TORZA-411313 format. One line per field, with one value per residue (C-alpha): residue number from 1; residue in three letters; chain; x, y, z. Coordinates in Angstrom, 1 decimal. Layout:
TORZA-411313
seq: (NUM|...)
type: (ALA|...)
mol: (A|...)
east: (X|...)
north: (Y|...)
up: (Z|...)
This chain:
TORZA-411313
seq: (1|2|3|4|5|6|7|8|9|10|11|12|13|14|15|16|17|18|19|20|21|22|23|24|25|26|27|28|29|30|31|32|33|34|35|36|37|38|39|40|41|42|43|44|45|46|47|48|49|50|51|52|53|54|55|56|57|58|59|60|61|62|63|64|65|66|67|68|69|70|71|72|73|74|75|76|77|78|79|80|81|82|83|84|85|86|87|88|89|90|91|92|93|94|95|96|97|98|99|100|101|102|103|104|105|106|107|108|109|110|111|112|113|114|115|116|117|118|119|120|121|122|123|124|125|126|127|128|129|130|131|132|133|134|135|136|137|138|139|140|141|142|143|144|145|146|147|148|149|150|151|152|153|154|155|156|157|158|159|160|161|162|163|164|165|166|167|168|169|170|171|172|173|174|175|176|177|178|179|180|181|182|183|184|185|186|187|188|189|190|191|192|193|194|195|196|197|198|199|200|201|202|203|204|205|206|207|208|209|210|211|212|213|214|215|216|217|218|219|220|221|222|223|224|225|226|227|228|229|230|231|232|233|234|235|236|237|238|239|240|241|242|243|244|245|246|247|248|249|250|251|252|253|254|255|256|257|258|259|260|261|262|263|264|265|266|267|268|269|270|271|272|273|274|275|276|277|278|279|280|281|282)
type: (MET|HIS|THR|SER|PRO|SER|SER|SER|ALA|GLN|ALA|ALA|ARG|ALA|ALA|LEU|ALA|ALA|ARG|LEU|ARG|GLU|LEU|ARG|LEU|ASP|ALA|GLY|LEU|SER|GLY|ARG|ASP|VAL|ALA|THR|LEU|CYS|GLY|TRP|HIS|PRO|ALA|LYS|SER|SER|ARG|LEU|GLU|ASN|ALA|LYS|THR|GLY|PRO|SER|ASP|ASP|ASP|ILE|ARG|ALA|TRP|CYS|ARG|ALA|CYS|GLY|ALA|GLU|ASP|GLN|ALA|VAL|ASP|LEU|VAL|THR|ALA|ASN|ARG|THR|ALA|VAL|SER|MET|TYR|VAL|GLU|TRP|LYS|ARG|LEU|GLN|ARG|THR|GLY|LEU|ARG|ARG|LEU|GLN|GLU|SER|TYR|VAL|PRO|LEU|TYR|GLU|ARG|THR|ARG|HIS|PHE|ARG|VAL|TYR|SER|SER|ARG|VAL|VAL|PRO|GLY|VAL|LEU|GLN|THR|GLU|GLU|TYR|ALA|ARG|ALA|LEU|LEU|ALA|ASN|ILE|ALA|ALA|PHE|ARG|GLY|LEU|PRO|ASP|ASP|SER|ALA|GLU|ALA|ALA|ALA|ALA|ARG|VAL|ALA|ARG|SER|HIS|VAL|VAL|ARG|GLU|GLY|GLY|ARG|ARG|PHE|ALA|LEU|ILE|MET|GLU|GLU|ASP|VAL|LEU|HIS|PHE|ARG|TYR|GLY|GLY|ALA|VAL|ALA|MET|SER|THR|GLN|LEU|ALA|HIS|LEU|LEU|ALA|VAL|MET|ALA|LEU|PRO|SER|VAL|SER|LEU|GLY|VAL|ILE|PRO|ARG|THR|ALA|THR|ARG|GLY|MET|TRP|GLY|GLN|GLU|THR|PHE|THR|MET|PHE|ASP|ASP|GLU|ARG|VAL|HIS|VAL|GLU|LEU|LEU|THR|ALA|LYS|VAL|THR|VAL|THR|GLN|PRO|SER|GLU|ILE|ALA|THR|TYR|ALA|ARG|ALA|PHE|ALA|GLU|LEU|ALA|LYS|MET|ALA|VAL|TYR|GLY|ASP|ASP|ALA|ARG|ALA|LEU|VAL|ARG|ALA|ALA|ILE|GLY|THR|LEU|GLN)
mol: (A|A|A|A|A|A|A|A|A|A|A|A|A|A|A|A|A|A|A|A|A|A|A|A|A|A|A|A|A|A|A|A|A|A|A|A|A|A|A|A|A|A|A|A|A|A|A|A|A|A|A|A|A|A|A|A|A|A|A|A|A|A|A|A|A|A|A|A|A|A|A|A|A|A|A|A|A|A|A|A|A|A|A|A|A|A|A|A|A|A|A|A|A|A|A|A|A|A|A|A|A|A|A|A|A|A|A|A|A|A|A|A|A|A|A|A|A|A|A|A|A|A|A|A|A|A|A|A|A|A|A|A|A|A|A|A|A|A|A|A|A|A|A|A|A|A|A|A|A|A|A|A|A|A|A|A|A|A|A|A|A|A|A|A|A|A|A|A|A|A|A|A|A|A|A|A|A|A|A|A|A|A|A|A|A|A|A|A|A|A|A|A|A|A|A|A|A|A|A|A|A|A|A|A|A|A|A|A|A|A|A|A|A|A|A|A|A|A|A|A|A|A|A|A|A|A|A|A|A|A|A|A|A|A|A|A|A|A|A|A|A|A|A|A|A|A|A|A|A|A|A|A|A|A|A|A|A|A|A|A|A|A|A|A|A|A|A|A|A|A|A|A|A|A|A|A|A|A|A|A|A|A)
east: (19.1|20.8|19.1|20.7|20.5|20.2|17.7|14.2|15.7|16.1|12.1|11.4|12.6|11.6|7.6|8.2|8.5|6.2|4.0|5.1|4.9|1.0|0.6|2.0|0.2|-3.0|-2.7|-2.0|1.7|4.7|8.1|8.2|5.5|6.8|9.2|8.2|6.3|8.8|11.6|13.9|15.9|13.1|16.2|15.5|11.7|13.1|15.9|13.1|10.4|12.9|14.4|18.2|18.0|16.6|13.9|14.5|11.4|10.7|10.8|8.1|6.4|6.7|6.1|2.7|1.6|2.6|-0.1|-2.9|-2.4|-0.6|-2.6|-0.6|3.0|2.9|2.4|4.9|7.7|7.1|7.0|9.8|12.3|11.8|13.0|16.2|17.0|16.7|20.4|22.8|26.5|28.3|30.3|27.0|26.5|29.2|31.3|30.3|32.7|31.8|31.4|28.3|27.2|26.5|25.3|22.7|21.6|20.6|16.8|16.8|17.7|16.7|12.7|13.7|12.9|14.1|16.8|18.2|21.8|24.0|27.1|29.7|32.5|32.7|31.4|28.4|28.6|25.7|28.9|31.9|34.8|36.0|40.0|38.4|35.5|38.2|40.9|38.1|36.7|40.4|40.0|37.2|38.2|41.0|39.5|36.9|39.1|37.3|38.5|40.0|37.4|38.4|38.2|35.2|33.3|34.3|33.4|29.8|29.3|30.2|27.7|25.2|25.8|24.0|20.6|22.3|21.5|18.9|15.7|12.7|14.7|16.0|18.7|19.2|23.3|24.5|28.0|30.0|33.3|35.9|34.7|36.7|39.2|39.2|42.0|41.1|43.4|46.3|46.4|45.5|42.4|40.8|41.7|39.9|36.7|36.6|36.6|33.8|32.3|31.7|30.4|28.0|26.4|25.8|23.4|20.0|18.8|21.2|21.0|24.9|25.1|27.9|27.9|30.9|33.2|32.7|28.4|25.8|25.1|21.4|21.6|23.6|25.8|24.6|26.5|25.7|22.3|20.8|16.6|15.3|12.2|9.6|9.5|13.5|16.5|19.7|22.3|25.7|27.7|30.8|29.2|26.3|24.0|20.0|17.0|14.5|11.3|8.3|6.5|7.3|11.4|11.5|9.7|12.1|15.5|13.2|13.1|16.6|17.3|15.9|17.8|20.9|19.8|19.4|23.1|25.0|25.7|25.2|25.6|28.2|29.1|29.4|31.5|33.5|34.1|35.3|37.6|39.6|39.9|40.9|43.9|45.0|45.7|48.5)
north: (-27.1|-24.3|-21.7|-18.5|-15.2|-13.5|-15.3|-13.1|-10.1|-12.8|-14.0|-10.0|-9.2|-12.6|-11.3|-8.4|-9.8|-12.2|-9.4|-7.5|-10.1|-10.8|-7.6|-8.9|-11.7|-10.0|-6.7|-9.6|-8.2|-10.0|-9.1|-7.1|-5.1|-3.2|-2.7|-1.4|1.1|1.6|2.4|-0.3|-3.2|-6.2|-8.5|-5.1|-6.9|-10.2|-9.3|-7.6|-10.3|-12.8|-11.0|-10.9|-6.9|-4.6|-2.5|1.3|3.3|4.5|1.5|-0.2|3.5|2.5|-1.0|-0.4|2.1|0.4|-2.9|-0.1|-0.2|3.0|2.7|-0.5|1.6|3.2|-0.4|-1.7|0.5|0.3|-3.2|-2.9|-0.6|-2.7|-5.8|-3.6|-2.6|-5.7|-7.0|-4.2|-4.2|-3.2|-0.8|1.0|1.2|2.4|4.4|7.4|6.1|3.8|6.7|8.3|4.4|4.0|7.0|6.1|3.3|5.4|5.6|2.1|1.1|4.1|2.8|-1.0|-2.7|-5.9|-6.7|-10.1|-10.7|-14.1|-13.7|-15.5|-14.1|-10.8|-9.6|-7.8|-4.5|-2.5|-4.8|-3.6|-1.4|1.7|-0.1|-3.1|-1.4|1.2|-2.0|-4.1|-1.3|-0.8|-3.8|-3.1|-0.3|-2.3|-5.7|-2.8|-0.6|2.0|6.2|4.7|6.7|3.8|5.4|7.9|5.1|3.4|6.0|6.6|2.8|3.3|5.7|4.2|1.0|3.4|2.1|-0.6|0.9|2.9|1.7|0.2|-2.5|-6.1|-7.0|-11.2|-12.1|-14.9|-15.6|-18.3|-19.1|-19.0|-15.4|-15.2|-16.6|-14.5|-10.5|-7.7|-5.0|-7.5|-8.8|-5.4|-4.4|-8.3|-7.7|-4.6|-6.1|-9.2|-7.7|-4.8|-8.5|-9.5|-5.8|-5.8|-9.3|-7.4|-5.5|-6.5|-5.8|-8.1|-11.9|-13.1|-16.0|-18.5|-21.9|-24.1|-25.5|-28.6|-28.3|-30.6|-28.3|-28.4|-26.0|-25.1|-22.4|-19.3|-15.8|-13.3|-12.0|-8.6|-9.1|-5.5|-6.1|-8.7|-6.3|-6.7|-9.0|-8.1|-9.5|-10.1|-11.2|-10.5|-8.8|-7.7|-6.8|-8.2|-6.7|-9.6|-7.7|-10.7|-11.9|-16.2|-15.3|-13.0|-16.1|-18.7|-16.5|-16.1|-19.8|-20.3|-18.0|-19.8|-23.4|-21.9|-20.7|-23.7|-24.9|-21.2|-21.7|-18.8|-17.1|-18.1|-21.3|-18.1|-16.1|-19.1|-19.1|-15.5|-15.9|-18.7|-16.7|-13.4|-16.0|-16.5|-13.6|-13.2)
up: (-9.9|-9.3|-11.0|-11.7|-9.8|-13.5|-14.2|-13.2|-15.6|-18.7|-18.0|-17.7|-21.2|-22.8|-21.1|-22.5|-26.2|-26.4|-25.9|-28.8|-30.8|-29.6|-30.4|-34.3|-34.7|-33.2|-35.8|-38.4|-40.0|-40.2|-39.2|-42.2|-41.6|-38.4|-39.4|-42.5|-40.4|-38.0|-40.7|-39.4|-40.8|-40.2|-38.3|-35.7|-35.4|-34.8|-32.1|-30.4|-31.0|-30.2|-26.7|-28.3|-28.5|-26.1|-27.5|-25.7|-24.6|-28.1|-30.1|-27.8|-28.8|-32.9|-32.4|-30.7|-32.9|-35.9|-35.0|-33.3|-29.9|-28.1|-25.6|-24.2|-24.9|-21.4|-19.5|-22.2|-21.8|-17.8|-18.2|-19.7|-17.8|-14.7|-16.9|-17.5|-13.6|-12.5|-13.7|-13.6|-14.4|-12.1|-14.3|-15.0|-11.5|-10.7|-14.2|-11.0|-8.4|-5.2|-2.7|-5.1|-5.4|-1.4|-0.8|-2.8|-0.5|2.5|1.8|1.5|4.4|6.3|4.7|5.7|9.3|9.0|6.8|6.1|5.2|4.0|2.5|1.7|1.0|2.7|6.1|5.2|5.3|7.2|9.9|7.7|9.6|8.2|7.3|6.4|4.4|2.5|2.2|0.2|-2.2|-2.9|-4.3|-6.2|-7.9|-8.5|-10.2|-12.6|-13.6|-10.9|-10.0|-6.5|-4.1|-1.9|1.3|0.5|0.0|3.2|5.3|2.9|3.7|7.6|8.0|6.1|8.8|11.2|11.1|13.6|16.6|15.4|16.9|15.6|13.0|13.6|11.7|10.5|9.8|8.4|7.5|6.0|9.1|6.1|6.1|9.3|6.9|3.9|4.8|4.1|4.8|6.9|10.2|12.5|10.1|10.7|14.7|14.5|12.2|13.8|17.5|16.1|16.0|18.7|19.7|17.8|18.4|21.6|20.5|21.3|17.5|15.9|15.3|14.3|12.5|11.8|9.6|10.4|8.1|9.4|9.8|8.0|5.1|4.1|1.3|-1.2|-0.7|-2.4|-3.8|-1.4|-0.9|0.8|1.9|2.4|4.2|1.7|-0.8|-2.5|-2.4|-3.3|-5.0|-5.3|-8.8|-10.6|-12.9|-11.8|-9.1|-9.4|-8.0|-7.2|-6.6|-8.1|-4.5|-5.7|-6.2|-3.0|-1.3|-2.6|-1.2|2.2|2.3|1.1|4.8|6.2|5.6|5.5|9.0|10.3|10.4|11.8|14.8|17.0|21.2|22.5|20.1|16.9|19.1|19.7|15.6|15.4|18.5|16.9|13.6|16.1|17.4|13.7|14.1|16.2)
């Protein structure tokens, strides 16, 4: 059964709500008692306890005071912030434009030593040319009603990709064959992008695999995801970015990546698929 990648964020919110309920029960209070002590409507206590509404930091502190558990407030506030950061809507991340979002990832990219990327829709960001990235980001800005700073954002994305040519890093990237045929920026932009893939495949730090359309599927297709060492995974949904940090879930993504990698072709076989895609553009 396929589980939504947002489930980890939902589970974290549910766990926090359960801890609030336990504090109330340990204090011998009803939900109405907590509401009275906190100065809010009784329905709010119910919503917080059932994870229907996310609590603010002040809500958590007030709840802990009401239950005589102020010593637990710091841990609960930290847990709440972690739950909130796990699932962040793109409209929040991109509200100031796309360039700043690209630049915000630079420290993470620079400290990561082992990248594992599976892409089902577009060329992985670290391998995108500026023209391809500009066309893709312009589409994103238009669809989400954002200020169109796609040119600046594309330049920032390409600048961020300097890590690919620096020593001490490994890049294992897998893409579906369809990615080679989804066009962004027209035939010339796509031809340049695909030629760039052929060039980076020669780098010793890069392992680029392509899953052929005809491959027997040993693993169903996933949302695009990027693994940063064994510390975190970013999963890209239509409406949000999910950040996975739980070790058990990171291990699941690592296992999924290994299964997807088995279906991919590499070296000359992968280059043949890229060249065939270039051929369709001429």
